[in-house]
C-alpha angles and dihedrals in degrees: 000000000000109000123191091269088067096239111136119212140157116258120180111184091187099239138057093237091054091050087065091057091067090066095075136292148207127309114348090006091067087086087072093056113144100166100084100138135022089255089060090059091048090051091048092051091050091053094045131085087279089075139228095283091076115114113192137180107207127184127205089250091053091049089053089050092051091051091050091050091046091053093048091045091048092056092041091052093047089052090050092048092053098039094246123149115273116255108234091218092059091045090050092051092052093046093047092052092046090054092066124086111278131216111287117240123207140171115260120220090258091056097255126122116267136170129247115249118261098051114167138193088254090056090049090050091053093046091053092046092050089051088054090051090052092048098046095044095042137081094275096057092099089052097063107123144176118226110270093225114113094234103032122088101179114141125216143159115245104231094165116124096242093042095225103117110141106169135065086229131353089219090063121019097015093055092044091053092048091049091050091050091048093050092047091050092051094048099040115106115254112277094021120107118236116248117260118254 
C-alpha cells in the first residue's frame, strides 16, 4: 500500500473482497479514493489476488457499480468486525452483485490460473461479491478484524494460525504501537504502569 503519507508497506487483508476496501470508502474514507477511472480498476485487479494475467474491459458505469459495492462491503465488514447487526441494504447489495455472472477462470498452458477473454467490470464485481459471500459464510467470518491502531481503520481477516493478529501490518501500525509502548514505559514514573497503546 502507498498511503497519503508516502510510506509504502505490505498489507494483506486475507481475502480478495477485503483488498477492494483499501481503494477508498464511504463518508470520510472517500478522501482515500484510488478508483477514479476505469483504468484504475483494471490496475487494481491486476495487482490483486486475481493476478496480472487478467484483461478487463471496464466502463464508467461498471466502475461506479464497483465503488458502490465497495462502500456497502466496507460498512458490512466494519459491522462484522465489531459484532454489530448487519444492515439489510448492504447485504442486499452484496447478494445482488454475487448473482451476476463472474469472471471465468481457466488453466493456462503452463499450469497457472488465467482468465477467459472478455472479462468485464460487471464480471469483476460479481467475482468480488462471491468472494465476500464465501468469506462471511465460511470459517473465517468470526476472524474479520479492524486494525487495533487508534487512527487506522483497515479491515482484514485474521488467517494466522493462532488467530491473534491485531494490526493491519506489523511494519506500520504494529511497530508504531510497540514504539509508543516502549516510550511510555521509559518515561513512566517508577511503580506506575505504562498506558496501553
